[in-house]
C-alpha positions in Angstrom: 0.0 0.0 0.0 1.3 3.4 -1.0 1.5 5.9 1.8 0.6 9.4 0.6 3.2 12.0 1.1 2.9 14.1 4.2 2.0 17.7 3.5 2.9 20.6 5.7 -0.2 22.2 7.3 -0.9 25.8 6.6 -1.3 27.9 9.6 -4.2 30.4 9.6 -3.2 34.0 10.0 -4.9 34.4 13.3 -3.5 31.2 14.8 -0.2 32.6 16.0 0.5 35.3 18.6 0.3 39.0 17.7 4.1 39.3 17.7 4.5 36.5 15.2 2.3 38.1 12.5 4.0 39.8 9.6 4.4 43.5 9.9 1.9 45.6 7.9 2.9 48.8 6.1 1.6 52.0 7.4 -1.3 53.4 5.4 -0.5 56.0 2.8 -4.0 57.2 2.3 -7.7 56.6 3.0 -9.4 56.4 6.4 -7.5 55.4 9.5 -7.9 51.8 10.5 -7.3 50.5 6.9 -4.0 49.6 5.2 -3.0 48.8 1.6 -1.5 45.5 0.7 2.2 45.4 -0.4 1.4 44.9 -4.1 -0.8 48.1 -4.1 -3.7 46.3 -5.9 -6.3 48.2 -3.9 -7.2 45.4 -1.5 -8.0 46.6 2.0 -7.4 44.6 5.1 -9.0 45.5 8.4 -6.9 46.0 11.5 -7.9 46.0 15.1 -8.8 49.4 16.6 -6.0 50.7 18.7 -3.1 48.8 17.1 -1.9 51.9 15.3 -2.0 55.7 16.1 -3.6 57.4 13.1 -2.6 60.9 14.2 1.0 59.7 14.4 0.8 58.4 10.8 -0.6 61.8 9.7 2.1 63.6 11.6 4.7 61.5 9.8 3.1 62.2 6.4 3.1 66.0 7.1 6.3 66.1 9.3 7.8 69.2 7.6 4.5 71.1 8.0 4.3 70.3 11.7 8.0 71.1 12.4 7.9 74.6 10.7 4.5 75.7 12.0 4.5 78.6 14.4 1.0 77.8 15.7 -1.8 75.2 15.2 -3.4 77.5 12.7 -0.5 76.9 10.3 -1.0 73.2 10.6 -4.8 73.5 10.1 -4.3 75.6 7.0 -1.7 73.2 5.6 -4.0 70.2 6.2 -6.8 71.9 4.5 -4.6 72.7 1.5 -3.8 69.0 1.3 -7.5 68.1 1.2 -8.2 67.3 4.8 -11.7 68.4 5.8 -13.7 68.4 9.0 -15.2 65.1 7.9 -11.7 63.6 7.5 -10.8 64.9 10.9 -13.8 63.0 12.4 -12.3 59.8 11.1 -9.3 60.7 13.2 -11.6 61.0 16.2 -11.5 64.8 16.3 -14.4 67.2 15.9 -12.7 69.3 13.2 -9.4 70.1 11.5 -8.5 72.7 14.1 -8.7 70.3 16.9 -6.7 67.8 14.9 -4.1 70.5 14.2 -3.9 71.4 17.9 -3.0 67.8 18.8 -0.5 67.5 16.0 1.1 70.8 17.1 1.3 69.7 20.7 2.9 66.4 19.8 5.6 67.8 17.7 9.0 67.4 19.5 10.5 70.8 20.1 13.4 72.2 22.1 12.8 74.3 25.2 13.5 77.4 23.3 10.7 76.7 20.8 7.9 75.5 23.1 6.0 78.8 22.8 4.7 80.1 19.5 6.6 83.3 18.5 4.6 86.5 19.0 4.2 88.6 15.9 5.7 92.1 16.4 3.3 95.0 16.7 4.6 96.7 13.6 4.2 93.6 11.4 2.0 93.9 8.4 -0.9 91.5 7.7 1.3 89.0 5.8 3.8 88.7 8.7 6.3 91.2 7.5 8.2 93.6 9.7 7.3 96.8 7.9 5.3 99.3 9.9 1.9 100.6 8.8 3.0 104.2 8.2 5.7 103.4 5.5 3.5 101.3 3.3 0.6 103.8 3.6 3.0 106.6 2.4 4.2 104.5 -0.4 0.6 103.7 -1.4 -0.1 107.5 -1.7 2.9 108.0 -3.9 1.5 106.8 -7.3 -1.5 109.1 -7.0 0.6 112.1 -6.1 3.1 111.5 -9.0 0.3 110.9 -11.5 -1.5 114.1 -10.4 1.7 116.1 -11.0 2.2 114.5 -14.4 -1.4 115.1 -15.5 -1.2 118.7 -14.3 2.1 119.2 -16.3 0.6 117.7 -19.4 -2.5 119.8 -19.2 -0.5 123.0 -18.8 2.0 122.2 -21.6 1.8 121.9 -25.4 3.7 120.3 -28.2 7.1 118.7 -27.4 6.9 119.8 -23.7 3.6 118.0 -23.3 5.1 114.8 -24.8 8.1 115.1 -22.5 6.0 115.6 -19.5 3.9 112.6 -20.4 7.0 110.3 -20.8 8.6 111.5 -17.6 5.3 111.2 -15.8 4.8 107.6 -17.1 8.2 106.6 -15.8 7.6 108.2 -12.5 4.2 106.6 -12.1 5.7 103.2 -13.0 8.4 103.5 -10.3 5.9 104.7 -7.7 3.6 101.8 -8.4 6.5 99.3 -8.2 7.4 100.8 -4.8 3.8 100.6 -3.5 3.5 97.0 -4.5 6.8 95.8 -3.2 6.0 96.2 0.5 2.9 96.2 2.6 -0.5 94.4 2.1 -0.2 94.4 -1.7 3.0 92.5 -1.7 2.7 89.0 -3.3 3.0 86.1 -0.8 5.1 84.0 -3.2 5.6 83.5 -6.9 3.8 85.6 -9.6 2.9 85.1 -13.2 4.8 87.3 -15.7 1.7 87.7 -17.9 0.0 89.7 -15.1 2.2 92.8 -15.8 1.7 92.6 -19.5 -2.1 92.3 -19.2 -2.3 95.1 -16.6 -0.3 97.5 -18.8 -2.5 96.6 -21.8 -5.7 97.3 -19.8 -4.3 100.6 -18.5 -3.3 101.6 -22.0 -6.8 100.8 -23.3 -8.3 102.8 -20.4 -6.3 105.9 -21.6 -6.4 105.5 -25.4 -8.9 102.7 -26.1 -12.1 104.6 -26.3 -10.6 107.3 -28.5 -9.2 104.6 -30.8 -12.6 102.9 -30.9 -14.3 106.2 -31.9 -11.7 106.8 -34.6 -12.0 103.3 -36.1 -15.8 103.4 -36.0 -15.7 106.7 -37.9 -13.5 105.3 -40.7 -10.1 106.2 -39.2 -7.9 106.4 -37.4 -6.8 109.7 -38.9 -3.7 110.9 -37.1 -3.4 110.5 -33.4 -6.3 109.7 -31.2 -7.1 111.6 -28.0 -5.6 110.7 -24.6 -7.9 110.4 -21.6 -5.8 110.7 -18.4 -8.7 110.7 -16.0 -9.0 106.9 -15.6 -5.2 106.6 -15.0 -5.4 109.3 -12.4 -8.3 107.8 -10.6 -6.7 104.3 -10.6 -3.4 105.7 -9.3 -5.2 107.5 -6.5 -7.2 104.3 -5.7 -4.0 102.4 -4.9 -4.1 103.8 -1.4 -7.6 102.7 -0.5 -6.9 99.4 -2.3 -3.9 98.8 0.0 -6.0 99.7 3.0 -8.8 97.3 1.9 -6.3 94.5 1.4 -4.8 95.1 4.8 -8.2 95.2 6.4 -9.3 92.0 4.7 -6.1 90.1 5.6 -6.2 91.3 9.3 -9.9 90.5 9.8 -9.7 87.1 8.0 -6.7 86.2 10.2 -8.6 87.2 13.3 -11.6 85.2 12.2 -9.4 82.2 11.5 -8.1 82.3 15.0 -11.6 82.4 16.5 -13.1 79.8 14.2 -13.5 76.1 15.2 -14.1 74.7 11.8 -13.3 75.2 8.2 -17.0 75.7 7.3 -17.4 78.3 10.0 -14.4 80.2 8.8 -15.5 80.1 5.1 -19.0 81.3 6.1 -17.5 84.4 7.7 -14.8 85.1 5.1 -17.1 85.3 2.1 -19.2 88.3 3.3 -15.9 89.9 4.5 -14.5 89.7 1.0 -17.7 91.2 -0.5 -17.7 94.0 2.0 -14.1 94.9 1.1 -14.8 94.9 -2.6 -17.9 97.2 -2.1 -15.8 99.5 0.1 -13.1 99.8 -2.5 -15.7 100.3 -5.2 -17.2 103.2 -3.2 -13.8 104.8 -2.7 -13.0 104.5 -6.4 -16.3 105.9 -7.4 -15.7 108.9 -5.1 -12.3 109.4 -6.7 -13.8 109.2 -10.2 -16.3 111.9 -9.3 -13.5 114.2 -7.9 -11.3 113.7 -11.0 -14.2 114.4 -13.3 -14.3 118.0 -12.0 -10.7 118.6 -13.2 -10.9 116.3 -16.2 -14.5 116.2 -17.5 -15.8 113.9 -20.2 -14.6 110.6 -19.0 -16.9 107.5 -18.5 -16.9 106.1 -14.9 -18.3 102.7 -15.4 -15.4 101.1 -17.3 -12.9 102.6 -14.9 -14.8 101.3 -11.9 -15.0 97.8 -13.5 -11.3 97.8 -14.2 -10.5 99.0 -10.6 -12.5 96.1 -9.1 -10.8 93.7 -11.5 -7.4 94.9 -10.5 -8.2 94.7 -6.8 -9.5 91.1 -7.0 -6.5 90.1 -9.1 -4.1 91.6 -6.5 -5.9 90.0 -3.6 -5.6 86.6 -5.3 -1.9 87.2 -6.0 -1.2 88.3 -2.5 -2.9 85.2 -1.0 -1.2 82.7 -3.4 -3.5 82.4 -6.4 -1.6 84.1 -9.3 -2.8 81.8 -12.0 -6.5 82.7 -11.7 -5.6 86.4 -11.6 -3.5 86.1 -14.7 -6.3 84.3 -16.5 -9.0 86.9 -15.7 -6.7 89.8 -16.7 -5.7 88.0 -19.9 -9.4 87.4 -20.8 -10.3 91.1 -20.3 -7.2 92.2 -22.3 -8.0 89.8 -25.1 -11.6 91.0 -25.3 -10.6 94.7 -25.6 -7.9 93.9 -28.3 -10.4 91.7 -30.1 -12.9 94.5 -30.3 -10.4 96.7 -32.2 -9.3 93.8 -34.4 -12.9 92.9 -35.3 -13.6 96.5 -36.4 -10.5 96.6 -38.6 -11.3 93.1 -40.0 -14.8 94.2 -40.9 -13.3 96.5 -43.5 -12.1 93.6 -45.6 -14.3 92.3 -48.4 -16.7 89.7 -47.2 -15.8 90.1 -43.5 -18.2 92.8 -42.5 -20.1 90.4 -40.3 -17.2 90.3 -37.9 -17.5 93.9 -37.0 -21.3 94.0 -36.6 -21.4 92.9 -32.9 -18.9 95.6 -31.9 -20.6 98.2 -34.0 -24.0 97.4 -32.5 -22.5 97.6 -29.0 -20.8 100.9 -29.7 -23.9 102.3 -31.5 -26.2 101.4 -28.6 -24.1 102.2 -25.6 -21.1 104.2 -26.8 -17.4 103.3 -26.9 -17.4 103.0 -23.1 -19.5 99.8 -23.4 -16.6 97.8 -24.7 -14.2 98.1 -21.8 -17.1 98.1 -19.3 -18.3 94.8 -20.6 -14.9 93.2 -20.9 -13.7 94.3 -17.5 -17.1 93.8 -15.9 -17.5 90.2 -17.0 -13.9 89.3 -16.0 -14.4 91.0 -12.6 -17.6 89.1 -12.0 -16.0 85.8 -12.9 -12.9 86.5 -10.7 -15.2 87.6 -7.8 -16.9 84.2 -7.9 -13.6 82.4 -7.9 -12.1 84.7 -5.2 -15.1 84.1 -3.0 -14.3 80.4 -2.9 -10.5 80.6 -3.0 -10.1 83.3 -0.3 -12.5 81.6 2.0 -10.0 78.8 2.6 -7.9 78.8 5.7 -4.7 78.1 3.7 -5.0 81.4 1.9 -4.5 83.4 5.2 -1.3 82.0 6.6 2.2 83.5 6.4 
C-alpha cells in the first residue's frame, strides 16, 4: 500500500500570537484603520482598533509642515490645502481640522526654546512682514501724487513739452507703483505670473487710449493720433491707497476670524461676506475718486474705470494670497476682449468680413465706446469675484 506524502499544514493568519504576525505597512491614504497591501492592488485589510496611532501616521506624512508651523493654525491651513476636511478629521476621532491640528502641534517634539509660538511684532503687516503701517501707507499714496503732478504738467504744456511731461510722468508713475506693490499688504506672498504685468499694462493703455481709438475706427479712421484720456489713470493711481488699506483690512480681519473659528466651514461662512464688503468698500472709494477727478478732467466715463478697478483689486488679492494663475487668467481674458474689439472692427473693412464687425458696431452704437471696456472688465471681474469668494474663504490662503 502506498503511503501518501505528508503535506505541511498551513497555519491560519490568526493562529499565531500578535508578535508572530507579519508587519503591515503604514497606510498611505484613506481612512484610519485600513491599510494597503504590499502589491498596491487596492485590496483593503481591516486592522484592530488601537493597534496603530492614526494621528502619528498623519504627523509622519506631514512632518515638515508640523515642524515649521509657528502655531496650530498653520498646521490646520496646511492640512486643508492637502484636502483634509472636518469630515476627514472626524475619522481621526477629532471634531474638526482645528482640533486635529492642535493635537499635532502639541505632539511635535521641540526644544525648550521653541515651546511657545513666536509673538508677531506690533509693527508687522498683515502678511507677517516687519514693515510698519506708516511706511506702506505713504508708499501707497505716492502713485496718486506722482500721477496728479504728471497730468497737471501735461494739461499745462503743449507740443514737445507736453510729450516730454507725459513720458517723464509715465516713468515716475511706474516707479511709484512698483514701490507701492513691493511692500505692505499688496506685496505678493510667493511667486507671480509674468503675464500679469503685460495684461495690466494693456488694460491701462486701453483705459487711456482705447475709447478714443474705438471712436476713430468706428468713424472710418484712425486719422492721425487719437485723444488721450488721463482721468482713468489718475483715478486708478489715486485708488492704490484705498486698495492697500482694503487689502490690509481683509487680511487682518480674516486672520482674526481664522483664530476664532472652530471649523473650516465656520471660517468660510465668515470670510465670504468679508470679501464682498471689502470689494464694495473699494468700489465706493474708487467711485468717489472718479467723481472728484471728473471736475478737473471732465468727459470721462466712470463705469469702465470702476469695473477695471474692481478687476485689478481682486486680481491683486488673489496674487497676495497665493492664487496668481487665476488672476492672470482673468486679466488676460479682459485684455484679449478689448484687443479683439479693435481687431474685429478693422477686420470688418475687408471684403466679405463685414459680419465680424457688426457685434462691436452694434454695441458701440447702442451704448457708446465705453461699453466695450465696461463689458470686458465687468465680465472678467464678475467671474474673478466668484472664484475669489471660494479661494479666499480657505484657511490656507491666510497663513504666512
